[in-house]
TORKOL-4160 file (C-alpha; in steps of 0.2 Angstrom, whole numbers, padded with zeros to 4 digits, m for minus):
89
<pt num="1" X="m0182" Y="m0209" Z="m0136"/>
<pt num="2" X="m0193" Y="m0197" Z="m0127"/>
<pt num="3" X="m0187" Y="m0182" Z="m0118"/>
<pt num="4" X="m0189" Y="m0179" Z="m0099"/>
<pt num="5" X="m0189" Y="m0161" Z="m0092"/>
<pt num="6" X="m0189" Y="m0151" Z="m0077"/>
<pt num="7" X="m0194" Y="m0133" Z="m0075"/>
<pt num="8" X="m0188" Y="m0121" Z="m0062"/>
<pt num="9" X="m0192" Y="m0103" Z="m0057"/>
<pt num="10" X="m0180" Y="m0091" Z="m0063"/>
<pt num="11" X="m0170" Y="m0084" Z="m0048"/>
<pt num="12" X="m0153" Y="m0084" Z="m0040"/>
<pt num="13" X="m0154" Y="m0101" Z="m0031"/>
<pt num="14" X="m0161" Y="m0110" Z="m0046"/>
<pt num="15" X="m0147" Y="m0103" Z="m0057"/>
<pt num="16" X="m0135" Y="m0114" Z="m0048"/>
<pt num="17" X="m0146" Y="m0129" Z="m0050"/>
<pt num="18" X="m0148" Y="m0126" Z="m0069"/>
<pt num="19" X="m0129" Y="m0124" Z="m0070"/>
<pt num="20" X="m0127" Y="m0141" Z="m0061"/>
<pt num="21" X="m0140" Y="m0149" Z="m0072"/>
<pt num="22" X="m0131" Y="m0143" Z="m0088"/>
<pt num="23" X="m0115" Y="m0150" Z="m0081"/>
<pt num="24" X="m0122" Y="m0167" Z="m0076"/>
<pt num="25" X="m0132" Y="m0168" Z="m0093"/>
<pt num="26" X="m0122" Y="m0164" Z="m0108"/>
<pt num="27" X="m0136" Y="m0167" Z="m0120"/>
<pt num="28" X="m0148" Y="m0155" Z="m0111"/>
<pt num="29" X="m0157" Y="m0141" Z="m0120"/>
<pt num="30" X="m0161" Y="m0125" Z="m0111"/>
<pt num="31" X="m0178" Y="m0116" Z="m0114"/>
<pt num="32" X="m0177" Y="m0099" Z="m0105"/>
<pt num="33" X="m0193" Y="m0090" Z="m0102"/>
<pt num="34" X="m0196" Y="m0074" Z="m0092"/>
<pt num="35" X="m0201" Y="m0083" Z="m0076"/>
<pt num="36" X="m0195" Y="m0101" Z="m0078"/>
<pt num="37" X="m0181" Y="m0111" Z="m0085"/>
<pt num="38" X="m0185" Y="m0128" Z="m0093"/>
<pt num="39" X="m0172" Y="m0141" Z="m0096"/>
<pt num="40" X="m0176" Y="m0155" Z="m0109"/>
<pt num="41" X="m0165" Y="m0170" Z="m0109"/>
<pt num="42" X="m0167" Y="m0185" Z="m0121"/>
<pt num="43" X="m0170" Y="m0201" Z="m0111"/>
<pt num="44" X="m0165" Y="m0197" Z="m0093"/>
<pt num="45" X="m0159" Y="m0183" Z="m0082"/>
<pt num="46" X="m0148" Y="m0183" Z="m0067"/>
<pt num="47" X="m0145" Y="m0169" Z="m0054"/>
<pt num="48" X="m0130" Y="m0173" Z="m0042"/>
<pt num="49" X="m0130" Y="m0165" Z="m0025"/>
<pt num="50" X="m0111" Y="m0163" Z="m0026"/>
<pt num="51" X="m0112" Y="m0153" Z="m0042"/>
<pt num="52" X="m0125" Y="m0141" Z="m0035"/>
<pt num="53" X="m0114" Y="m0139" Z="m0019"/>
<pt num="54" X="m0099" Y="m0134" Z="m0030"/>
<pt num="55" X="m0110" Y="m0121" Z="m0039"/>
<pt num="56" X="m0118" Y="m0114" Z="m0024"/>
<pt num="57" X="m0102" Y="m0115" Z="m0013"/>
<pt num="58" X="m0112" Y="m0122" Z="0002"/>
<pt num="59" X="m0120" Y="m0139" Z="0007"/>
<pt num="60" X="m0136" Y="m0142" Z="m0002"/>
<pt num="61" X="m0150" Y="m0155" Z="0002"/>
<pt num="62" X="m0159" Y="m0160" Z="m0015"/>
<pt num="63" X="m0176" Y="m0157" Z="m0006"/>
<pt num="64" X="m0172" Y="m0139" Z="m0007"/>
<pt num="65" X="m0175" Y="m0139" Z="m0026"/>
<pt num="66" X="m0194" Y="m0142" Z="m0022"/>
<pt num="67" X="m0196" Y="m0124" Z="m0017"/>
<pt num="68" X="m0191" Y="m0118" Z="m0035"/>
<pt num="69" X="m0199" Y="m0133" Z="m0045"/>
<pt num="70" X="m0213" Y="m0128" Z="m0056"/>
<pt num="71" X="m0216" Y="m0145" Z="m0065"/>
<pt num="72" X="m0207" Y="m0160" Z="m0072"/>
<pt num="73" X="m0210" Y="m0174" Z="m0084"/>
<pt num="74" X="m0203" Y="m0192" Z="m0081"/>
<pt num="75" X="m0202" Y="m0205" Z="m0067"/>
<pt num="76" X="m0193" Y="m0198" Z="m0052"/>
<pt num="77" X="m0180" Y="m0208" Z="m0043"/>
<pt num="78" X="m0171" Y="m0199" Z="m0029"/>
<pt num="79" X="m0160" Y="m0202" Z="m0014"/>
<pt num="80" X="m0148" Y="m0191" Z="m0004"/>
<pt num="81" X="m0135" Y="m0189" Z="m0018"/>
<pt num="82" X="m0145" Y="m0189" Z="m0034"/>
<pt num="83" X="m0162" Y="m0184" Z="m0042"/>
<pt num="84" X="m0166" Y="m0193" Z="m0058"/>
<pt num="85" X="m0179" Y="m0192" Z="m0071"/>
<pt num="86" X="m0182" Y="m0205" Z="m0084"/>
<pt num="87" X="m0195" Y="m0214" Z="m0094"/>
<pt num="88" X="m0196" Y="m0233" Z="m0091"/>
<pt num="89" X="m0199" Y="m0242" Z="m0108"/>
């Protein structure tokens, strides 16, 4: 099974996104660098809007993540409630 990953800038807003990613993906592995945080997950990754909103304490549009996004690996599937990365076998 191949890993998917997402890398975000290291800042206060992305900290909440990373917390949400770790909650939504229990098999995630965090790789913290000085200017970025990379989250590796075997197979597929999901980020739920509701989880980010709980962490931030405010409404969150998943498109806001794009401001802090550095790179990602996997096929993207997203709607208003979830952002998903996976590899289609």
